N, C-alpha and C positions, 0 to 999 in steps of 0.2 A: 568392626563387624566382620564375620568370616563367612561360613556357609549359610545360605538363605534359600528356603526356609530353614530355621534352626533344627537340626536333628535332635532326637531325644538323647542319644548317647554318641559321643565321639571320643575315641581313645586312640591317641597316637602311640604306636608301638615302637619297638626297638629301633633306635635310629640307625643301627648298623645293618638293618635288613630292609632298605628301601625298595620300592618298586622301581625297576629299571626297564625302560623300553629302548632297546639297542636300535640304532639307525638301520633302516632297510630290513628289519626282522619282523615279520608278521606276527600278530598275536593269535595263538591257536585256540579256537573256540570249541569247547565241549559243552553240550547241553544235555541235561537230564530233565525230562518232562514226564510227569505221570501220564500214562496213556500213550506216550509217543511211540512205543514199540510197535503198535498196531496201526499207526496213522502218521501221516506226514506232519511236520511242525505246524502248529495252528497259525492262522493269519495274525492273530493277536500277538503271538510270540515273535513273528517275523517283524512286526511293527516295533516291538521292544528291542529286538536285536539291531534294527536300523538305528534306533536311538543310541545304542551302545557303540555302533560304528561311527556315528557322528561325534560322540564323546572322544573316542580314541583318535579320530582324524585331526583333532586340535593339536595333537602331539606329533603328527606325521605318520601315525601307525595304522596298518590295515588289520582289520579283523577278518580272519579267514577260518573256515571249518577245520577242524583238527586234522583231518586227512589230507587237506590241501595245503597245510602249513608245515608239513613234516619234512621240510628241506633243511639244508645247512644253514646254520645261523638262527634257526627258530629257538628262542630261549624264553618266551613268555607264554604262560598259560592263562586262559580265561575260562573259569568254570561257572556255568550258569545252571542253577538248580530251581526248578519250579515244582514246589511240593504238591500243590493241590489246585488244579485248574478249576475255572468257574463252572457254573451249571452249563450243560449242553445247550448250545444255541445262544448263550449270553454274548452280548457285544462288548462287555467290559467297560463301557462308559454309560450304559443306560440306567443302571442301578448303582447304588454305592458299592464299591469293590473293596476287597482287601488289598490295600496298597502298601502293606508292611514289607520290609526288606531288611536284609543284612548285607553289608558290603565290607569286604576285607581286601586290602592290598598289601603287598610286601614282596619279599625275595622270591616267593613261590608264585607270583603273578597276581591275578585278580579273581576273586570268588564272590559270586552274588547268589544269595538265597532269597527266594520270594515265594509268596503263596500263590501269586497269579502273574501273568505277563505284565499287568499294570504295575506291580511292584518291581518287576525287572526294569521297566522303563523309568520309574522314579529313581531307582538306584543308579541307572545310567546318567540321569541328570545331575545326581549328587557327585558321581565320579567325574563328570565334566568340570564341575565347579572345583573339586578338590585339585584336579590336575592343573587348572588355571591358577588357583590360589597358591598352592604349595609346590607345584612342579617347577623344574628349572633344567636347562641344558647342563649336561655333565659329560665327563670324558667318555663314559660308557654308553652315552645316549641321553634320553630324557629320563629324569629321575624325580620321584615324588616320595615323601615319607610314607612308611608303612602305617596303616590306619585301619581301625574296625569302626564301623558306624552302624547302629541299629536305629530303625526309624519307623514311624507310622503317623498318619494324620489325626488331628483331633476332630475336624469336621468332615464327614463323609463326602459332602458336596461343597466344592470350593469354586465359586464362579465369578465371572466378569460379565457385565452388561453394558454395551456400548449404545449410546443414543445415536441412531443414524437417521433421525427424522426431523432434526432442527437445522436443516440445510446442509450440514456437512455429511456427505455420504462417502465413506472411505473407499479408496481404490482397492481392488481385490488383492493386488500385490502387497499393499501395506497391511491388509488384514492377515495375509499369509505370514508375513514377517512377524506380526504381533502374536499370532498363534504360536510360533516358535518360542517367543519370549515367555508367553503364558505357560507353555509346557515346562520350560526351564524353572519357572516359579511354582510348579506343581499344581496349577489350576486344572480342573477337570470338567469345567462347565462353561459355555459361552452363549450369550443371547445378543441378538441385535434388535434393539427396540424399534418397532415399525409402527408408524401411523399411516404413512401414504407412500413409502419408499420401496414397495415390492411391485413389480410390473404385472399386476393382475390383468388377465387377457382382456376382459370386457369392461375395464374401468380406466381407460387411458387418460381421460380428462383429469383424473385425480393425480397421476404421477407424471404427466407428460413432460413437465419442466424440472423434474426432481432428480434425474439421473438415477433411477431406481435399480435395485438388484433384480437380476433375471433368474429364472429357474435354473438355468445352466450354471450360473455363478454360485447360487446356493449349494447345488449338488457338488460343485468342485470344492467349495469351502468346507462342506460337510465331510467330504473325503479326507481333506487335509487335516481337519480336526480329529477325525477317528484314528488316523495314523499316528496322532500324538496323544491319544487317550483323553481327548476332550470331547464332551457331548455338546454338539451345536443344537440348541433348542429353539424352536420357533417362538416368536413373540409378536403378537398383533393386538394392539389395544382395541377393545371391543365395546366401549360404553362411553366414558368420558374421553377427552382428547381425540375426538373424532371430527374436529373442526376442519381438518384438511380435506375431508370428504364433503361435509355438510355445507360448505361455502358454495358448492356447485349446485345449480338448479335441479339436476337430476336426483340429488340425494337430500336436498333441503327439506322435503316433506317428511323425512324420517327423524328430523331433529326434535329435541325436546322444546326448544325455543327457536322456531324457524326464522323469525324476524331478527334474531341476534341477541347476544348476551354479553355483558362486560365480564370477561374472564381474565385471569392473571397472565395468560400466554399470548395476548394480542393487545396492541394499543387500542384498536378500534373494536366495537362490539361485533360479534359474529356468532352463528350457531356453534355450539360446543359439544353437547352430549347427544347420543342417540336417545330416542323416546323408549322408555322401558316398557310401555304398554302397547306398542305398535307391533303387531305380529310380522309386518313386513321387514322389521329389523332383523329378526331371526332368519328370514329368508336370505337376506344379504349376507349375514355372517356365515350361514351354511355354504353359500356360494364361495366366499373367501376361504373358509377353512378347507373345503374340498380341493381347492386349487393349490393352496400353500403347503399343507401338511405333508403330502407325499414326497416332497423333496428333502425331508429331513429324516435321518435315521432315529432321532430321539423319540422316545414315547411320552415325553413331557411337552406341555404347551402353556406358555404364559399369555393369558387373555386380557391382562390389565385390570380393567373395571375400577380404576382409582379416580379420585378427585372429580366426582360427579357433582360439580358445583351447582348446576342448574336443575338437578332432579327436583321435581315438584314445583318448579317455577314456570311451567309451561303446560304442555299437553298432558302430562301425567298429574297435574295439580289435584284434580278430583279424586283420583285413586289414592294419592298420598294423604289427602284430607280424610278419606274414609278409612283407610287401612293403616296409615302411618307410613312415613318415608322409609324407615328400615325394612318394613315388610315388602314394599314395592321393590326396593333394591334387592332384597334376598330372593324374591321370586324371579327376578331377571337372572341373578347369579345362577340359580338352579337350572333355568332353561339353557344358559350357555354351558353349564356343566354337562347337561344332557347331550348337547351337540358334541362336546369334547369327548366324553366317554363312549359315545356311539362310534367314534373314529379311532377308538383304541388308545387314547391318550389320557394322561393324568393332568388335571387342570392346576395350574399355578395362577394366583391372582394377588394383586397388591392388597394388603390388609388394612389400609387406613380407614375405610368406611365401617368395617365390622368392629374395629377398635373404638371408633367414635360411638358405636351402639353395641356395647358388649353383650347386651341381652340376646343378640342374634347369633353369637359365635357358635353356640352349641347346635344351631339349626343349619349350619353350613354343611354340605355333603362331606362325609367322613374322610373321603380320600382326596379332597381338595387341599392344596397346600397354600397356606396364607404367607405372604411375603411381608415381613415387618420392616418397614423402611423409616429412616430418619438420618439427618445429615448434619447435625450439630454435635459438637464434642460433649454436650451435656444432654443429649437426647434421652428420653425415659425408656430406654431399652429394657431395663430390668422390670419395670412395671408391665410393659406391653408384652414381653416374653412370658411373664408369669400368668397373664390372662389367657394367652394362647395355649401355654402348656397345660393349664387346668382343663382345657377342653379335650385333651388327649389326642389332638390332631397334629399332624406334621406341620412344622412351620420353619421358615428360614429367616435369618437376619440380613438386612440389606443396608449397609452403610454406603458412603459414597467417596469419590475422590476429591470432593470440594473444588473442582476445577470450574464449574459453571458459574454464571453471574460474576465472572471475573475475567481477566486477561491472562494473569500469571498464576492463578490458583491460590489456595490458602493451606499451606502445608501443615502448620501446627494444628489447625482445626481438623484436617484430614486424618492425621495420625491419631488424635484424641478420639475422633468419631470411629475410626476403624478399630482401634483397640477396645473401645467400650462395647461395640457390637460383638466382638469376639468373646470377651469375658462374660457379658450378660447372656449371649446366646448359648454359649457352652454350658453355663451353670444351669440354664432352663431346659436344656435338651434339644436345642435347634439342630435340625439335620443338615441345614445348608447355610452357606455364608456367601452372599452375592454382592460383589462390589460394583456399585452403579456409577456410570460416568455419563452425565447429562449435558445437554447443549442449549439450554433455555436461551431464548432471545437471540438466535443467530449463531450459536456455537463459535463465538469469536476467539476462544482460547485454542491454541494449536494443539495437535495430538500429543506432542512430547510433554506437555504439562501434566497430563493424566497418567503418563506411564510410571512415573515414580511412586504415586500413591497406589496405583494398581499393584505394583511389586510389594509394597509394604503390607498392604491388606492380604495379599496372597500368603505372605509369611505368617501373618497372625492367624489366618484360617487353618494353616497346617499345624502351627505351634501356638496354642493359646498362652503358653508360658511367655513367649516373646511379647505377646500383647499385654500380659500382666506387667511385665517389666517396663514397657513403654507407658502404661497407664499409672503404675504405682510408684515408679522411681522418680528421680529428679527430672524436671522438665528437659526434654532433649532440645538442644539448640540445632540450628540448621546444619552446622559443621558435622554433627554426628552422623548424618545421613550421606555425607559427601562420598566416602569410600564405596558405600553401598551403591549409590547412584552411578558412579564411574564404572565400577566393575560389572554390575548386574543389570543395568538398565540402558546405559548410553554408550556401550561398546568402547569403553576406555576414553571417551571424549570428556575430559575434565572441564573444558570450557562450557560445554552444553550442560553438564551435570550442575556445575556451580551456578550457572545462569538460572536454571529451573529452580534451584533452591533459594537463590536470592530473590527471584520474582515471587516465589511462594511465601516470602516473609514480609513483603512490602505492605500488605493489607494491615498488619498490626501496627505499623508506624504511620500509616496514612489513613486515618479515619476509622480504623477497625478496633475491635472486631465488630462486624456487622452480621446479622442473622442471614444465613444462606446466600452470602455474596460479599462483594467488596464495595466500599464507597466510591472508588474510582469508576467501576463499571456502572454503578447506579447514577453517576453524573451523566452518562450518556443515555442510559435506558429511560431515566425520568427527566429528560431535559425540559420537558413541558412544565415541570413543577418548580416551585421555589425550594429553597434549601432549609426550610424550617422542620422538615421531617426528621424523626430520630435517626434515620439511616445516615444523616449527614452531620449529626450533632458534634462528632469529634473532628471534623475536618477544619483545618485552619490554614491560613496563607503560609505560616511558617513550616508546617508539616508537608504541605504540597511543594514548597520550594526545596525542602530537603530531599523529598522523593524525586523531584525533577533532577537534582544533582546525582542521586544514586543511579537513576536510569541512564544518565549520560555516561557514567563510568561503566555500567554493564554493556552499553552499546559499543563503547570503545574496545572492551575486551572481545565482544563477539566479532567485531569487524576485522580483527586481526587474522581471521580465517575466512577466506573468500570462497564462494562457490558451494557451501554446505546448505542444503535446503532447510535443515533444522535450524541452523544459525540464522538464516534469512527469515524463517518464521518467527523466531524469538526477537529478532531485530525489529520486525514489524510490530510485534507485541509491545516492545519498549516504546516505539514511536506512538502507538495507540494510547498507552498509559501516560506518556509525556503530553500528548494532546489533551487528555482528560485533566492532567494537572494544570495545564494552561487554562482550560475552561473553568476549572474550580477556582483558581486564583482570581480570574476576571469576575466570576460571579460573587465570590465572597467580598471582593473589593467594592462591587456594586451594592451589596447588602443582601442578607439572606432572604429577606421577604420579596425581593425583586425577581423577575424572570430572567432568562438567559442573557448574558452579555454578548460581546462581539469577539469573533476570531477572524483572522484573515481568510479570505476565499481560497487562497493558494494552499493553505494548510488542509482545509476540508477536501479539496480536489485531490491532493496528494494522497491522503489517507484512503479515499475511496478507490483510487487507482492501484495503490499498493496492495490492497486487500486481495484483489484478483490474482495477482502474481504469486502471492504467498499461499493463498487458498489452493490453487491448482497444483502446488508441489506435492500435496498429499491427498487431495480430495477432488471430487468430480465437479463438473460444471453447474449441475442442477443445485438450486438453493443459494448460489453465490449472490444473485441479484437481490434475493430476499434479505440476506445478511447485510449487503451494502445498504439496503433501504434504511436500516437503523442509523447508519452514518448520514445518509442523505436527508433523512428526516431531521437530524440534528442540524445539518447545514441549512435546511429550509427554515427551522425555527430561528436560527441565528440571523439569516438573511431578513426575516420578517421584522426582527428587532431593529434593523437598521433603516427600515423604510419609514 
């Protein structure tokens, strides 16, 4: 692999005319911007030029205005031409922008032509990659082959969504580093999935132990994203997945089933969805929206509204019986839409419910954007996209990183899922491509696991041709992504890159493939169950023992480098997977129909203690105890078997 995302056209020019950046010689910047004669350089163009400075700084070169660089030794020219600025007052990230550009390097220096400052910034990202990939020290200075690149994206909106509500709340400094990576991969949209992890002023009991984001942090992250031409969009689930609120006595009366409901995201029954027919629910949402939205520059807002498992099973049962469950859902969606539009935002919502009831698709407000999500490599994106496209409404495709319900990810499934979403979404006219990274049941996978598929999906969103190659060509083995991972994701750390790739392949050899997760993770999650379920049907003592040996070799490789937080996190991941292998062998030896076997107390205690140290390397204190509870519950089950 070379440049990523893959440009539409790359032509390496005359080898005799390379770009040469002499040592200690600044690069002279000349900017031509339509309308700039009467006004100062726009803020957006300043952001783009800052990206260009960062790209040249990797070679040791300074980018200076032409009049300031006219001293002895100045030999390099950088011409930036912005042909047509955006509409007056546009932010450049709020709406789909023209991100096309032409980049040319050679003996005469660097030339960038773009329709907007956004395109200049994308060209700077490509230049940085080109210099890193093909540049080298030479007698005359830093040298890179002459090249001409023409490029533009296939999806106008190319986004990432991070789950920050399943216990792992990232530190702000980690998010700022990740934003830099996302910008390098030409992502232009970011969401943080919130259930209860924003510090709403009058709702402290909900977020008290969760280390939530504050208004000041959101504003700082919003500014960081804007400088890198990324739209930070608010995301607050507003119907289902409200259990983090409804378990508290103050909010329980707003629940569909206040006494509790057995849902897939908790081991014990608890209230899950808001009651669609209770007007007090809209009063609460109004309060939340009025506090949350002003801290974001984006004019979009993801309100969720997905997986309303208990709708019609409690307080709205009579209304659902009289009018039908789809009608009750649609009425609530419209009321939420009114709240969103009254606040000058465009509503995004997960499209699973309307796809289950296609008869209501045409009744959804015309400006609402349905998010078509699915996370397996054979998800029916083509059929679902066709139905949404027929409505004439805007929709996005939303594949995933395949990191959740696992410890080390499922790389092959991720690539297949990401590629299918790109090809099917592009063919059907989807305007957006949103890569989701979830943390179901404790977010036990470390952040590094998701970064590789995030980068792969970003490339597919920019260049659907790359997705077609991945989906239609011979099956890629893990080794094919190694160079990509080393150069573009893990900062040259081959050990880290190889470990992520190796861990992402283990599920196929150890009980997989399993729908939406891995067999090793499910041994922990469903420790109360026997092993007769289909999720465990491919597990065997032999495969678990082979996996145990593979993990030992991976740990040995990781431990050759001490003191690296990412290496430490993945070492813990290996230990957790090893623990699950031991658990699986013990249980299979006892018989599939029997409950959990025995493991030494010391192993359980060590795993729970180690989780804290590894967690805090990248994430906040809040939620840690809840993730530990999954391990402690397993320990309790095993203890009870011995009594």
